[in-house]
N, C-alpha and C positions, 0 to 999 in steps of 0.2 A: 679801704672798699669795703663797702657791706651791700649785698645785693638781695630784697625778698618783692616777691610776688605779691599781687593783690589782685582784686575784683572789682572793678569801678563799676558799678549799675547806673550812674547817673550820669549824664554827662553835664559837665561842668566847669568853672575854677575852682580851685579849692586852697583853701590854709590847711597847712599841716601844725600840731601843736608837739613839738617835742620836749625832753628835762635832758637838757645839758647838765655836764659837770666839766668844764674846760679848764684842764688844767694849766693849757698857754692858750695863747690867740689862733687865731691861724680862719681858713678857709674851709665852707664845704658846696663841694658841686651837686648839685641835687636833680638826675635826669630820672623822667619819669617815660617808656616806651611799651607799645601796645607788642606782647608777644607775637601775635599772630602776623601783625604787617609789617612790622621794624619800624612803625614811625614813633618819631620823635616827639611825644605832648608839653613836654616839658623840660628845660634847661634851664640853671638858675643857680647862682654862685652867692649862696649866705656868709657873712662875716662872723667869726665866732669871738666871742672876746672871752678873756681871761676872767674865772670866777671862782670863789670861796665855797661853792654848793650847788645844790641842783636850782637850775632855775628854767622855771617853766618859759619857752620860746614859741613864736606864734610865727609863722615864714609862709609868702605866699606864695604859691606854686602858678607862677602864670604860664599860661598856654590855658586852653579849652581839653580836657582831658574825657575822650567817647568812652560808653563803656565799653567794656570786657575787659582781656586778661591783661593785666600791664604789670611791667617789671620796674619797682624803684630801686636807684642804685645812688650810692652815698660815697662821693672821694673825697678824701681829707688830706687837707694840704701838710699838717702839722699830724705827727701821730698820737701824739701823747694829748687831744682831744679827745674825748670819750662823751659817747652817744649810747646812754641809759636809757630813754625810755621813749619809743614812738606813743604820745596816747591819744589822740584825735585826727582825723582828717573832717575838715567840713566842707563843704562847697560854700562856696559865697559869691559867689553869682548862677543866675537860674539862666539856662542856656535853651 
């Protein structure tokens, strides 16, 4: 499990781009909560496939994220999955 805080300055639905090195297949649960209210704004499970190198991966974060301080938590079902780079998070829908 890994948890990070960030500030969201524009409400909307977002995509997140990560680089994965998957030593084995597994699942990653992504949860985004508002640090002030405790409201869970995103909760999704992404299937990770085994790969032989860095693989850019774009994941839709379903659910509207409001502005404010957020906490994103990644939980993996397989300990040999490596989350290497959190590149960009881009808004996909104007709200």
